[in-house]
VEXSEKE-873896 format. One record per residue: x, y, z of N, C-alpha, C, O in turn; residue number from 1. Coordinates in steps of 0.05 Angstrom, whole numbers, always signed. Example, Ala and Ser with C-alpha at 12.3 -4.5 7.8 and 13.67 -1.06 7.14 Angstrom:
<sites>
n_east,n_north,n_up,ca_east,ca_north,ca_up,c_east,c_north,c_up,o_east,o_north,o_up,nr
+264,-114,+156,+246,-90,+156,+264,-66,+156,+285,-66,+169,1 $
+257,-45,+142,+273,-21,+143,+258,+1,+157,+268,+23,+161,2 $
</sites>
This chain:
<sites>
n_east,n_north,n_up,ca_east,ca_north,ca_up,c_east,c_north,c_up,o_east,o_north,o_up,nr
+6498,+1911,+756,+6518,+1892,+745,+6513,+1880,+716,+6496,+1863,+712,1 $
+6527,+1888,+699,+6518,+1878,+660,+6509,+1860,+661,+6515,+1845,+679,2 $
+6488,+1853,+642,+6483,+1828,+635,+6487,+1831,+601,+6491,+1852,+588,3 $
+6486,+1803,+593,+6484,+1798,+562,+6457,+1796,+546,+6436,+1789,+556,4 $
+6459,+1801,+526,+6431,+1799,+510,+6422,+1768,+516,+6397,+1763,+519,5 $
+6439,+1747,+518,+6430,+1725,+525,+6422,+1723,+547,+6402,+1708,+546,6 $
+6428,+1730,+572,+6421,+1723,+598,+6390,+1740,+600,+6369,+1736,+612,7 $
+6398,+1759,+583,+6362,+1775,+587,+6342,+1756,+575,+6321,+1750,+586,8 $
+6354,+1746,+548,+6332,+1733,+537,+6328,+1710,+553,+6305,+1704,+558,9 $
+6348,+1695,+563,+6336,+1676,+577,+6318,+1674,+605,+6300,+1658,+610,10 $
+6328,+1698,+623,+6312,+1699,+645,+6286,+1715,+632,+6265,+1708,+644,11 $
+6281,+1732,+613,+6255,+1737,+605,+6230,+1710,+597,+6207,+1708,+604,12 $
+6251,+1688,+576,+6239,+1667,+579,+6226,+1647,+595,+6205,+1634,+592,13 $
+6247,+1649,+615,+6239,+1633,+634,+6217,+1642,+647,+6202,+1626,+658,14 $
+6213,+1680,+649,+6193,+1682,+667,+6161,+1678,+646,+6138,+1678,+656,15 $
+6167,+1677,+623,+6137,+1672,+606,+6125,+1644,+612,+6101,+1636,+614,16 $
+6151,+1631,+614,+6140,+1596,+614,+6131,+1598,+637,+6108,+1588,+638,17 $
+6141,+1611,+664,+6131,+1602,+687,+6097,+1620,+685,+6077,+1609,+695,18 $
+6094,+1644,+671,+6064,+1653,+675,+6048,+1641,+652,+6029,+1653,+643,19 $
+6058,+1613,+642,+6040,+1598,+623,+6039,+1602,+586,+6023,+1592,+570,20 $
+6064,+1624,+582,+6058,+1631,+555,+6077,+1610,+539,+6101,+1604,+542,21 $
+6055,+1600,+519,+6061,+1580,+512,+6083,+1580,+483,+6096,+1561,+475,22 $
+6083,+1613,+470,+6111,+1612,+458,+6128,+1632,+469,+6130,+1654,+459,23 $
+6140,+1626,+490,+6162,+1636,+511,+6184,+1649,+495,+6191,+1672,+490,24 $
+6194,+1618,+487,+6216,+1626,+463,+6211,+1652,+450,+6220,+1673,+459,25 $
+6197,+1650,+429,+6193,+1671,+405,+6189,+1693,+416,+6203,+1711,+408,26 $
+6169,+1699,+437,+6159,+1724,+452,+6186,+1736,+465,+6191,+1760,+466,27 $
+6200,+1720,+474,+6226,+1728,+495,+6246,+1741,+473,+6254,+1764,+474,28 $
+6252,+1721,+453,+6268,+1736,+427,+6257,+1772,+415,+6269,+1794,+411,29 $
+6229,+1761,+413,+6225,+1790,+398,+6225,+1812,+419,+6234,+1834,+412,30 $
+6218,+1810,+438,+6216,+1838,+461,+6246,+1849,+468,+6253,+1872,+473,31 $
+6262,+1821,+467,+6295,+1836,+476,+6303,+1848,+451,+6311,+1871,+451,32 $
+6301,+1834,+429,+6300,+1849,+399,+6295,+1880,+399,+6312,+1897,+396,33 $
+6272,+1882,+401,+6259,+1899,+401,+6263,+1921,+424,+6259,+1944,+416,34 $
+6269,+1918,+450,+6284,+1942,+467,+6316,+1942,+452,+6330,+1961,+459,35 $
+6323,+1931,+441,+6352,+1933,+435,+6348,+1949,+411,+6368,+1962,+404,36 $
+6327,+1950,+396,+6329,+1962,+367,+6341,+1948,+348,+6347,+1958,+326,37 $
+6345,+1919,+355,+6361,+1902,+335,+6340,+1883,+320,+6320,+1874,+332,38 $
+6346,+1876,+292,+6343,+1852,+280,+6342,+1825,+292,+6354,+1820,+313,39 $
+6327,+1806,+279,+6334,+1780,+297,+6363,+1768,+288,+6376,+1756,+305,40 $
+6373,+1772,+259,+6394,+1777,+256,+6423,+1788,+277,+6444,+1779,+286,41 $
+6410,+1810,+279,+6435,+1821,+301,+6430,+1811,+323,+6451,+1805,+334,42 $
+6409,+1805,+336,+6405,+1796,+359,+6426,+1767,+367,+6445,+1765,+383,43 $
+6415,+1750,+351,+6431,+1725,+347,+6460,+1731,+350,+6473,+1717,+366,44 $
+6473,+1752,+333,+6503,+1757,+322,+6512,+1767,+356,+6530,+1754,+367,45 $
+6497,+1788,+370,+6505,+1791,+391,+6502,+1790,+414,+6508,+1808,+430,46 $
+6489,+1758,+421,+6481,+1751,+447,+6497,+1746,+466,+6487,+1734,+485,47 $
+6528,+1753,+470,+6544,+1753,+480,+6557,+1777,+495,+6574,+1778,+513,48 $
+6538,+1805,+474,+6550,+1825,+485,+6536,+1833,+504,+6513,+1827,+509,49 $
+6555,+1855,+521,+6535,+1864,+540,+6510,+1884,+535,+6514,+1903,+521,50 $
+6484,+1881,+547,+6465,+1900,+541,+6473,+1925,+559,+6481,+1922,+582,51 $
+6469,+1951,+545,+6463,+1979,+561,+6444,+1973,+583,+6430,+1953,+584,52 $
+6445,+1997,+607,+6425,+2002,+621,+6392,+2013,+609,+6371,+2005,+619,53 $
+6394,+2027,+593,+6368,+2022,+573,+6363,+2011,+573,+6344,+2011,+589,54 $
+6366,+1986,+559,+6359,+1967,+538,+6345,+1945,+563,+6324,+1931,+559,55 $
+6361,+1945,+588,+6359,+1927,+614,+6322,+1938,+616,+6300,+1926,+613,56 $
+6331,+1967,+624,+6303,+1986,+633,+6275,+1981,+609,+6251,+1981,+614,57 $
+6284,+1976,+588,+6263,+1970,+578,+6249,+1943,+573,+6224,+1939,+573,58 $
+6272,+1924,+568,+6265,+1897,+570,+6245,+1888,+598,+6227,+1871,+598,59 $
+6256,+1907,+624,+6235,+1905,+643,+6207,+1919,+637,+6186,+1907,+643,60 $
+6207,+1941,+628,+6185,+1950,+622,+6163,+1937,+603,+6139,+1937,+603,61 $
+6181,+1927,+587,+6151,+1904,+562,+6152,+1882,+582,+6129,+1879,+590,62 $
+6168,+1866,+594,+6162,+1843,+611,+6138,+1849,+632,+6122,+1830,+636,63 $
+6134,+1870,+643,+6118,+1876,+654,+6089,+1888,+645,+6072,+1892,+661,64 $
+6087,+1892,+623,+6063,+1899,+600,+6057,+1874,+596,+6033,+1870,+602,65 $
+6072,+1849,+586,+6072,+1828,+578,+6057,+1814,+592,+6036,+1804,+583,66 $
+6067,+1810,+623,+6058,+1793,+643,+6034,+1801,+653,+6023,+1785,+668,67 $
+6020,+1826,+649,+5996,+1839,+649,+5977,+1832,+624,+5953,+1835,+625,68 $
+5988,+1826,+609,+5969,+1803,+584,+5973,+1823,+559,+5958,+1818,+541,69 $
+5986,+1839,+557,+5986,+1861,+533,+5998,+1837,+517,+6017,+1825,+528,70 $
+5990,+1830,+494,+6001,+1821,+469,+6028,+1825,+450,+6026,+1843,+434,71 $
+6055,+1810,+452,+6076,+1826,+435,+6072,+1838,+417,+6081,+1861,+414,72 $
+6058,+1826,+400,+6053,+1838,+371,+6046,+1866,+376,+6054,+1883,+360,73 $
+6027,+1875,+403,+6024,+1905,+406,+6045,+1916,+417,+6052,+1938,+410,74 $
+6053,+1907,+428,+6085,+1913,+439,+6106,+1929,+420,+6118,+1950,+421,75 $
+6103,+1909,+404,+6133,+1920,+384,+6121,+1922,+360,+6135,+1919,+339,76 $
+6090,+1928,+360,+6085,+1943,+334,+6086,+1923,+310,+6079,+1933,+289,77 $
+6092,+1903,+309,+6092,+1885,+288,+6088,+1859,+290,+6089,+1851,+313,78 $
+6084,+1843,+273,+6079,+1815,+263,+6087,+1806,+243,+6090,+1819,+223,79 $
+6093,+1778,+246,+6102,+1760,+218,+6077,+1745,+212,+6068,+1732,+231,80 $
+6061,+1743,+188,+6045,+1729,+172,+6059,+1718,+145,+6071,+1732,+129,81 $
+6055,+1691,+146,+6062,+1686,+119,+6085,+1685,+106,+6088,+1672,+86,82 $
+6103,+1700,+118,+6127,+1702,+112,+6137,+1734,+113,+6160,+1744,+116,83 $
+6108,+1748,+109,+6110,+1775,+111,+6109,+1791,+134,+6091,+1786,+150,84 $
+6128,+1814,+141,+6129,+1835,+160,+6109,+1853,+167,+6110,+1874,+154,85 $
+6084,+1851,+189,+6064,+1870,+181,+6065,+1895,+199,+6081,+1896,+218,86 $
+6054,+1908,+195,+6056,+1935,+218,+6023,+1922,+230,+6005,+1912,+217,87 $
+6024,+1928,+267,+5998,+1915,+275,+5991,+1937,+302,+6008,+1937,+320,88 $
+5975,+1950,+304,+5957,+1962,+326,+5937,+1950,+331,+5923,+1934,+318,89 $
+5935,+1962,+359,+5904,+1959,+378,+5878,+1955,+354,+5858,+1942,+360,90 $
+5882,+1968,+328,+5865,+1979,+316,+5854,+1953,+300,+5831,+1953,+291,91 $
+5874,+1928,+297,+5870,+1909,+284,+5873,+1884,+299,+5885,+1884,+321,92 $
+5861,+1859,+288,+5871,+1839,+301,+5903,+1832,+293,+5918,+1843,+277,93 $
+5909,+1810,+311,+5941,+1801,+307,+5932,+1777,+290,+5912,+1763,+294,94 $
+5952,+1775,+268,+5949,+1751,+252,+5961,+1726,+262,+5985,+1724,+267,95 $
+5946,+1711,+265,+5942,+1679,+273,+5956,+1657,+249,+5953,+1658,+224,96 $
+5970,+1638,+263,+5982,+1619,+248,+5952,+1604,+233,+5951,+1597,+209,97 $
+5931,+1601,+251,+5906,+1586,+240,+5898,+1594,+215,+5890,+1579,+197,98 $
+5902,+1629,+213,+5894,+1636,+183,+5918,+1632,+157,+5913,+1640,+134,99 $
+5938,+1622,+163,+5951,+1604,+142,+5930,+1588,+122,+5930,+1589,+98,100 $
+5914,+1574,+135,+5897,+1557,+124,+5883,+1569,+98,+5880,+1558,+76,101 $
+5875,+1594,+106,+5856,+1609,+86,+5881,+1615,+60,+5878,+1608,+37,102 $
+5902,+1628,+71,+5916,+1641,+54,+5934,+1617,+33,+5946,+1620,+11,103 $
+5929,+1591,+53,+5936,+1575,+27,+5923,+1577,+10,+5928,+1590,-10,104 $
+5900,+1562,+15,+5871,+1559,-5,+5875,+1581,-24,+5873,+1577,-48,105 $
+5879,+1605,-14,+5874,+1636,-29,+5891,+1628,-47,+5886,+1620,-70,106 $
+5915,+1632,-33,+5935,+1635,-56,+5939,+1614,-82,+5953,+1620,-101,107 $
+5925,+1587,-78,+5924,+1562,-92,+5907,+1571,-118,+5913,+1572,-142,108 $
+5884,+1576,-103,+5863,+1596,-128,+5865,+1610,-142,+5853,+1611,-164,109 $
+5889,+1629,-131,+5889,+1654,-145,+5905,+1636,-161,+5895,+1622,-178,110 $
+5923,+1636,-157,+5950,+1621,-181,+5931,+1613,-198,+5929,+1627,-218,111 $
+5909,+1586,-195,+5902,+1576,-218,+5878,+1595,-230,+5865,+1583,-247,112 $
+5872,+1615,-225,+5848,+1639,-237,+5867,+1646,-268,+5857,+1647,-290,113 $
+5893,+1649,-261,+5910,+1660,-280,+5922,+1690,-281,+5923,+1705,-261,114 $
+5929,+1696,-304,+5936,+1726,-310,+5912,+1748,-302,+5891,+1748,-314,115 $
+5917,+1762,-286,+5902,+1785,-278,+5878,+1782,-263,+5861,+1800,-258,116 $
+5878,+1757,-254,+5853,+1746,-234,+5847,+1768,-207,+5866,+1778,-195,117 $
+5819,+1773,-201,+5815,+1791,-178,+5804,+1783,-158,+5782,+1771,-159,118 $
+5821,+1792,-133,+5817,+1783,-108,+5805,+1802,-92,+5813,+1825,-98,119 $
+5787,+1802,-73,+5782,+1816,-55,+5790,+1804,-21,+5787,+1780,-14,120 $
+5796,+1819,-9,+5801,+1810,+13,+5779,+1824,+38,+5787,+1843,+50,121 $
+5758,+1815,+43,+5737,+1826,+54,+5747,+1829,+86,+5766,+1816,+94,122 $
+5733,+1845,+101,+5742,+1846,+130,+5773,+1848,+136,+5782,+1836,+155,123 $
+5787,+1862,+118,+5819,+1858,+114,+5830,+1860,+139,+5848,+1843,+139,124 $
+5827,+1876,+168,+5840,+1883,+186,+5867,+1888,+176,+5866,+1906,+159,125 $
+5888,+1882,+179,+5912,+1886,+175,+5923,+1883,+144,+5942,+1894,+134,126 $
+5903,+1863,+132,+5911,+1869,+101,+5934,+1834,+102,+5954,+1831,+88,127 $
+5922,+1816,+121,+5948,+1800,+128,+5948,+1778,+102,+5967,+1774,+88,128 $
+5922,+1766,+99,+5911,+1749,+86,+5917,+1758,+49,+5930,+1744,+33,129 $
+5906,+1783,+43,+5903,+1787,+18,+5942,+1802,+8,+5954,+1801,-13,130 $
+5950,+1814,+32,+5980,+1808,+25,+5992,+1791,+16,+6005,+1791,-4,131 $
+5986,+1769,+34,+6005,+1744,+29,+5993,+1732,-6,+6008,+1724,-24,132 $
+5967,+1735,-6,+5956,+1719,-30,+5972,+1742,-54,+5977,+1729,-74,133 $
+5979,+1768,-57,+5988,+1776,-68,+6023,+1778,-79,+6036,+1784,-99,134 $
+6028,+1767,-46,+6063,+1760,-53,+6062,+1734,-73,+6074,+1732,-94,135 $
+6048,+1719,-62,+6053,+1693,-78,+6041,+1682,-93,+6045,+1658,-98,136 $
+6013,+1704,-109,+5997,+1696,-130,+6010,+1717,-150,+5991,+1732,-158,137 $
+6031,+1723,-160,+6046,+1752,-170,+6020,+1761,-198,+6009,+1781,-205,138 $
+6020,+1740,-205,+5994,+1748,-231,+5973,+1763,-222,+5966,+1778,-239,139 $
+5959,+1764,-198,+5931,+1771,-188,+5936,+1803,-180,+5956,+1816,-174,140 $
+5917,+1806,-182,+5912,+1836,-168,+5886,+1837,-147,+5863,+1830,-154,141 $
+5897,+1848,-114,+5883,+1848,-95,+5874,+1875,-85,+5887,+1896,-88,142 $
+5846,+1873,-70,+5837,+1892,-58,+5827,+1893,-31,+5805,+1884,-25,143 $
+5841,+1904,-18,+5829,+1901,+11,+5812,+1921,+23,+5814,+1945,+23,144 $
+5794,+1903,+34,+5761,+1921,+35,+5763,+1924,+72,+5768,+1904,+85,145 $
+5758,+1947,+83,+5747,+1936,+113,+5728,+1971,+122,+5727,+1993,+110,146 $
+5719,+1966,+139,+5697,+1983,+146,+5716,+2002,+164,+5708,+2025,+165,147 $
+5735,+1997,+176,+5746,+2015,+196,+5778,+2029,+188,+5801,+2020,+186,148 $
+5765,+2059,+183,+5785,+2075,+174,+5820,+2069,+189,+5841,+2071,+177,149 $
+5814,+2061,+219,+5844,+2048,+229,+5858,+2029,+209,+5879,+2031,+196,150 $
+5840,+2010,+210,+5846,+1985,+191,+5852,+1992,+166,+5870,+1980,+153,151 $
+5837,+2010,+156,+5851,+2015,+123,+5877,+2024,+126,+5894,+2014,+112,152 $
+5883,+2047,+145,+5903,+2058,+150,+5933,+2039,+151,+5955,+2041,+139,153 $
+5921,+2022,+171,+5947,+2006,+168,+5951,+1979,+146,+5972,+1966,+144,154 $
+5927,+1975,+132,+5929,+1960,+105,+5951,+1982,+83,+5969,+1975,+67,155 $
+5943,+2004,+89,+5960,+2025,+64,+5992,+2013,+74,+6011,+2004,+61,156 $
+5988,+2020,+113,+6030,+2015,+113,+6033,+1997,+103,+6050,+1997,+86,157 $
+6017,+1963,+109,+6030,+1945,+99,+6034,+1937,+71,+6049,+1918,+66,158 $
+6019,+1954,+50,+6023,+1951,+31,+6050,+1962,+14,+6061,+1951,-6,159 $
+6058,+1989,+30,+6085,+1994,+28,+6104,+1979,+41,+6127,+1974,+34,160 $
+6091,+1974,+59,+6122,+1959,+77,+6133,+1934,+56,+6156,+1928,+51,161 $
+6112,+1924,+49,+6121,+1902,+28,+6116,+1903,+4,+6110,+1883,-10,162 $
+6117,+1929,-3,+6129,+1940,-39,+6110,+1929,-57,+6118,+1921,-79,163 $
+6075,+1927,-46,+6063,+1913,-67,+6049,+1946,-71,+6040,+1943,-49,164 $
+6043,+1963,-76,+6037,+1989,-85,+6022,+1977,-115,+6000,+1986,-120,165 $
+6030,+1962,-130,+6029,+1966,-158,+6010,+1939,-159,+6005,+1933,-182,166 $
+6000,+1926,-145,+5986,+1906,-150,+5958,+1904,-125,+5937,+1891,-129,167 $
+5962,+1915,-105,+5941,+1921,-86,+5928,+1953,-73,+5942,+1972,-67,168 $
+5907,+1954,-72,+5897,+1978,-63,+5874,+1969,-42,+5864,+1947,-41,169 $
+5867,+1988,-28,+5847,+1990,-10,+5819,+2011,-19,+5818,+2030,-33,170 $
+5800,+1996,-4,+5773,+2010,-2,+5764,+2006,+23,+5773,+1991,+40,171 $
+5743,+2022,+24,+5728,+2026,+66,+5704,+2008,+44,+5698,+2014,+21,172 $
+5695,+1989,+56,+5670,+1983,+49,+5654,+1965,+77,+5665,+1950,+93,173 $
+5639,+1969,+76,+5621,+1955,+100,+5616,+1918,+88,+5608,+1912,+65,174 $
+5622,+1902,+103,+5609,+1872,+93,+5578,+1868,+106,+5566,+1847,+103,175 $
+5570,+1887,+118,+5539,+1888,+129,+5526,+1899,+112,+5501,+1897,+113,176 $
+5536,+1913,+92,+5521,+1919,+73,+5524,+1917,+41,+5547,+1909,+36,177 $
+5512,+1920,+21,+5517,+1912,-7,+5532,+1922,-14,+5537,+1945,-8,178 $
+5551,+1905,-35,+5575,+1915,-44,+5574,+1935,-61,+5561,+1934,-82,179 $
+5586,+1951,-57,+5586,+1987,-70,+5597,+1982,-95,+5615,+1966,-96,180 $
+5586,+1995,-123,+5585,+1983,-151,+5621,+1988,-162,+5627,+1990,-186,181 $
+5640,+1990,-140,+5665,+1994,-162,+5679,+1958,-139,+5702,+1952,-143,182 $
+5669,+1948,-127,+5669,+1924,-116,+5659,+1903,-134,+5636,+1898,-128,183 $
+5669,+1889,-157,+5653,+1870,-173,+5674,+1860,-185,+5697,+1869,-185,184 $
+5662,+1833,-199,+5672,+1819,-218,+5692,+1806,-207,+5713,+1812,-218,185 $
+5695,+1787,-185,+5724,+1777,-169,+5722,+1750,-176,+5700,+1738,-178,186 $
+5745,+1741,-181,+5748,+1710,-188,+5747,+1697,-161,+5741,+1674,-159,187 $
+5755,+1716,-136,+5755,+1707,-109,+5755,+1725,-89,+5769,+1745,-92,188 $
+5738,+1720,-64,+5735,+1731,-48,+5738,+1718,-21,+5723,+1699,-16,189 $
+5754,+1728,-5,+5762,+1714,+16,+5759,+1727,+43,+5767,+1751,+45,190 $
+5750,+1717,+64,+5733,+1735,+82,+5748,+1719,+114,+5753,+1695,+115,191 $
+5752,+1735,+135,+5757,+1729,+163,+5741,+1746,+172,+5751,+1768,+177,192 $
+5714,+1742,+176,+5701,+1759,+198,+5698,+1754,+220,+5710,+1735,+230,193 $
+5686,+1767,+231,+5680,+1772,+266,+5661,+1748,+264,+5640,+1747,+250,194 $
+5671,+1731,+279,+5663,+1705,+287,+5649,+1701,+319,+5627,+1689,+323,195 $
+5659,+1709,+332,+5652,+1705,+365,+5630,+1711,+369,+5625,+1735,+367,196 $
+5609,+1693,+376,+5590,+1699,+395,+5579,+1720,+413,+5593,+1720,+433,197 $
+5561,+1738,+413,+5569,+1760,+437,+5567,+1750,+457,+5580,+1761,+475,198 $
+5551,+1725,+465,+5555,+1720,+490,+5581,+1702,+500,+5582,+1697,+524,199 $
+5599,+1694,+486,+5627,+1686,+493,+5647,+1705,+491,+5671,+1697,+493,200 $
+5643,+1729,+487,+5666,+1749,+486,+5674,+1754,+509,+5696,+1764,+508,201 $
+5661,+1752,+539,+5671,+1754,+557,+5686,+1732,+568,+5698,+1735,+589,202 $
+5687,+1708,+552,+5701,+1684,+565,+5724,+1689,+542,+5735,+1667,+537,203 $
+5733,+1706,+528,+5758,+1697,+520,+5783,+1704,+531,+5782,+1723,+547,204 $
+5801,+1695,+528,+5828,+1701,+544,+5827,+1736,+548,+5817,+1754,+535,205 $
+5843,+1736,+571,+5840,+1765,+575,+5859,+1780,+553,+5852,+1802,+546,206 $
+5881,+1768,+544,+5896,+1788,+523,+5885,+1791,+497,+5895,+1807,+482,207 $
+5863,+1776,+490,+5843,+1783,+468,+5820,+1803,+477,+5812,+1823,+466,208 $
+5811,+1791,+500,+5788,+1810,+506,+5793,+1836,+512,+5779,+1853,+502,209 $
+5816,+1842,+528,+5814,+1866,+538,+5835,+1877,+511,+5831,+1902,+509,210 $
+5847,+1872,+497,+5871,+1887,+480,+5861,+1884,+454,+5870,+1901,+439,211 $
+5846,+1868,+444,+5844,+1865,+414,+5814,+1881,+404,+5797,+1881,+422,212 $
+5807,+1894,+382,+5782,+1907,+373,+5761,+1891,+380,+5761,+1867,+373,213 $
+5744,+1901,+393,+5712,+1882,+399,+5699,+1872,+368,+5688,+1852,+360,214 $
+5706,+1898,+356,+5694,+1906,+326,+5696,+1878,+315,+5677,+1863,+311,215 $
+5726,+1872,+309,+5738,+1852,+294,+5730,+1819,+302,+5734,+1799,+289,216 $
+5717,+1822,+329,+5717,+1796,+339,+5685,+1783,+350,+5680,+1760,+360,217 $
+5661,+1812,+345,+5636,+1802,+348,+5618,+1802,+327,+5610,+1822,+314,218 $
+5612,+1770,+323,+5599,+1769,+302,+5566,+1765,+312,+5553,+1752,+295,219 $
+5556,+1769,+325,+5528,+1764,+331,+5526,+1743,+350,+5545,+1729,+357,220 $
+5497,+1741,+358,+5488,+1728,+378,+5496,+1696,+373,+5502,+1681,+392,221 $
+5496,+1688,+347,+5510,+1659,+348,+5531,+1661,+333,+5536,+1641,+320,222 $
+5549,+1684,+329,+5574,+1688,+310,+5568,+1683,+286,+5588,+1675,+275,223 $
+5548,+1684,+271,+5541,+1667,+247,+5532,+1704,+224,+5530,+1704,+199,224 $
+5530,+1733,+244,+5519,+1745,+225,+5537,+1757,+197,+5527,+1771,+179,225 $
+5558,+1750,+200,+5575,+1761,+172,+5570,+1737,+152,+5569,+1745,+128,226 $
+5568,+1715,+155,+5568,+1691,+147,+5544,+1690,+123,+5545,+1686,+98,227 $
+5522,+1697,+144,+5496,+1703,+132,+5495,+1723,+106,+5485,+1716,+85,228 $
+5505,+1747,+111,+5501,+1767,+102,+5516,+1766,+72,+5506,+1767,+50,229 $
+5540,+1764,+80,+5560,+1760,+57,+5553,+1744,+38,+5551,+1752,+15,230 $
+5547,+1720,+45,+5537,+1695,+34,+5510,+1703,+13,+5512,+1697,-11,231 $
+5490,+1714,+20,+5477,+1731,+10,+5475,+1753,-9,+5464,+1755,-31,232 $
+5491,+1772,+8,+5488,+1796,-12,+5519,+1793,-31,+5517,+1791,-55,233 $
+5544,+1794,-19,+5562,+1793,-37,+5564,+1779,-61,+5575,+1789,-81,234 $
+5549,+1750,-63,+5553,+1736,-77,+5553,+1750,-112,+5565,+1741,-132,235 $
+5535,+1771,-112,+5540,+1785,-139,+5566,+1798,-147,+5572,+1806,-169,236 $
+5581,+1798,-124,+5610,+1812,-132,+5624,+1790,-142,+5648,+1795,-143,237 $
+5620,+1769,-150,+5635,+1745,-159,+5628,+1733,-187,+5607,+1722,-194,238 $
+5652,+1740,-201,+5641,+1727,-226,+5624,+1699,-225,+5615,+1689,-205,239 $
+5621,+1688,-254,+5610,+1659,-250,+5637,+1642,-243,+5660,+1648,-249,240 $
+5629,+1619,-229,+5645,+1599,-221,+5664,+1615,-205,+5686,+1604,-201,241 $
+5662,+1632,-199,+5682,+1654,-168,+5674,+1636,-149,+5653,+1623,-147,242 $
+5699,+1638,-131,+5703,+1630,-108,+5695,+1650,-73,+5703,+1673,-67,243 $
+5680,+1632,-58,+5680,+1648,-37,+5692,+1633,-11,+5679,+1615,-1,244 $
+5713,+1640,-3,+5726,+1631,+17,+5731,+1641,+48,+5747,+1658,+55,245 $
+5717,+1629,+62,+5716,+1640,+96,+5733,+1625,+116,+5729,+1600,+117,246 $
+5751,+1636,+130,+5755,+1628,+157,+5736,+1623,+183,+5727,+1643,+194,247 $
+5731,+1601,+190,+5712,+1595,+214,+5723,+1592,+237,+5747,+1587,+240,248 $
+5702,+1596,+263,+5709,+1586,+286,+5701,+1551,+292,+5687,+1534,+281,249 $
+5718,+1552,+315,+5713,+1517,+320,+5686,+1508,+323,+5670,+1525,+330,250 $
+5680,+1491,+319,+5650,+1482,+306,+5628,+1496,+287,+5605,+1490,+283,251 $
+5643,+1517,+276,+5620,+1528,+260,+5621,+1524,+229,+5605,+1536,+214,252 $
+5640,+1506,+220,+5637,+1495,+185,+5617,+1484,+182,+5615,+1485,+157,253 $
+5595,+1472,+193,+5578,+1460,+188,+5560,+1483,+184,+5553,+1488,+161,254 $
+5551,+1500,+205,+5537,+1514,+194,+5546,+1541,+176,+5530,+1559,+171,255 $
+5565,+1541,+169,+5568,+1566,+154,+5568,+1542,+122,+5561,+1553,+102,256 $
+5573,+1523,+121,+5571,+1509,+94,+5539,+1503,+85,+5530,+1494,+64,257 $
+5527,+1511,+107,+5493,+1503,+100,+5484,+1531,+103,+5460,+1533,+102,258 $
+5498,+1555,+106,+5490,+1575,+102,+5494,+1582,+69,+5475,+1589,+55,259 $
+5524,+1578,+58,+5530,+1576,+38,+5513,+1560,+13,+5512,+1565,-11,260 $
+5503,+1541,+29,+5484,+1524,-3,+5463,+1535,-5,+5454,+1540,-27,261 $
+5446,+1545,+23,+5423,+1565,+16,+5425,+1587,+6,+5405,+1601,+3,262 $
+5455,+1595,-3,+5448,+1619,-12,+5461,+1613,-49,+5469,+1629,-66,263 $
+5458,+1588,-50,+5459,+1576,-86,+5494,+1567,-95,+5500,+1559,-118,264 $
+5516,+1572,-70,+5539,+1558,-68,+5540,+1530,-74,+5525,+1514,-63,265 $
+5559,+1522,-92,+5563,+1493,-101,+5589,+1485,-95,+5605,+1502,-88,266 $
+5594,+1459,-97,+5626,+1449,-91,+5637,+1456,-75,+5660,+1465,-77,267 $
+5621,+1455,-45,+5633,+1471,-19,+5647,+1444,-3,+5642,+1420,+0,268 $
+5665,+1460,+5,+5683,+1440,+17,+5698,+1451,+45,+5707,+1474,+45,269 $
+5701,+1436,+66,+5711,+1449,+89,+5746,+1440,+91,+5752,+1418,+82,270 $
+5764,+1455,+102,+5794,+1447,+105,+5797,+1454,+127,+5788,+1473,+139,271 $
+5818,+1431,+138,+5817,+1431,+166,+5849,+1439,+175,+5868,+1429,+163,272 $
+5853,+1457,+196,+5874,+1466,+205,+5894,+1434,+216,+5888,+1410,+216,273 $
+5921,+1452,+225,+5940,+1428,+244,+5930,+1412,+261,+5941,+1390,+266,274 $
+5909,+1419,+272,+5896,+1414,+297,+5879,+1390,+287,+5873,+1372,+302,275 $
+5870,+1389,+257,+5841,+1372,+251,+5822,+1390,+252,+5801,+1379,+245,276 $
+5815,+1424,+260,+5794,+1438,+267,+5785,+1443,+239,+5803,+1452,+225,277 $
+5764,+1441,+227,+5756,+1449,+204,+5761,+1484,+202,+5746,+1496,+217,278 $
+5772,+1496,+192,+5777,+1522,+190,+5773,+1538,+169,+5770,+1562,+173,279 $
+5773,+1527,+141,+5757,+1546,+129,+5738,+1527,+113,+5742,+1502,+113,280 $
+5713,+1543,+98,+5694,+1532,+81,+5697,+1554,+57,+5702,+1578,+56,281 $
+5692,+1535,+40,+5691,+1543,+9,+5671,+1541,-6,+5655,+1525,+3,282 $
+5665,+1553,-30,+5644,+1549,-47,+5645,+1560,-76,+5667,+1571,-80,283 $
+5632,+1559,-92,+5633,+1570,-118,+5603,+1580,-127,+5582,+1571,-116,284 $
+5604,+1598,-148,+5574,+1603,-147,+5575,+1610,-181,+5591,+1623,-195,285 $
+5547,+1593,-187,+5545,+1588,-219,+5523,+1604,-224,+5516,+1604,-248,286 $
+5507,+1619,-209,+5488,+1630,-222,+5485,+1663,-215,+5468,+1677,-226,287 $
</sites>
């Protein structure tokens, strides 16, 4: 018996809620829209229309995969971050709302730096943070840097998708090596590095541990390897009074602040997310 898009959506939402999915409403909408090949606007417009058997089969298959733990962003191949729609594959982390705290502050600093400001998004992954900065600070130029060839390919796709080719470029660079000669003189370096302690990886949620790239999660024995190296070696890529901004994990802000202090950063500041967790650490270099 044929069913409407609305009934497909309501049934899937109920199944996701029963499985303990927090964002069941959003995920059900995204999955049904994707199965039907509709935009979100078309989905809401067509709620009372009947779905084809093929769409029903696709929704069933997607539901099985989601309930087995596969994240929606990987199922549909895209996700939204800071108003931008981005291509997402299992080669990069899925953008989180927590990271918008870093984007907020980076945009503020990029705008304040004025025309021609240079911004580096190190460990860029999908490029979500740097692209958000480029979109909302139109006078700056942004470089997305990552060591993964697959991540660089996704960055390039997202630059094109969001029509930012004229102000954003990609470079392959390893954050655990000194900056290459073409990466220097930045007003702002922002970084959301791998920060999960190696021993904690096994305890991550199944949807993260078994689907997202380990190389983008593993921050070494205490989770702080990238913060130590970048604070020490990449500060020379900043202009005087340039800023370094990090996203940090829960309970890491004080340790990262101390690392930055030991490496000559000043005016250190920690910024909380909406849950009150210190999520961003920033400092400027004057030497």
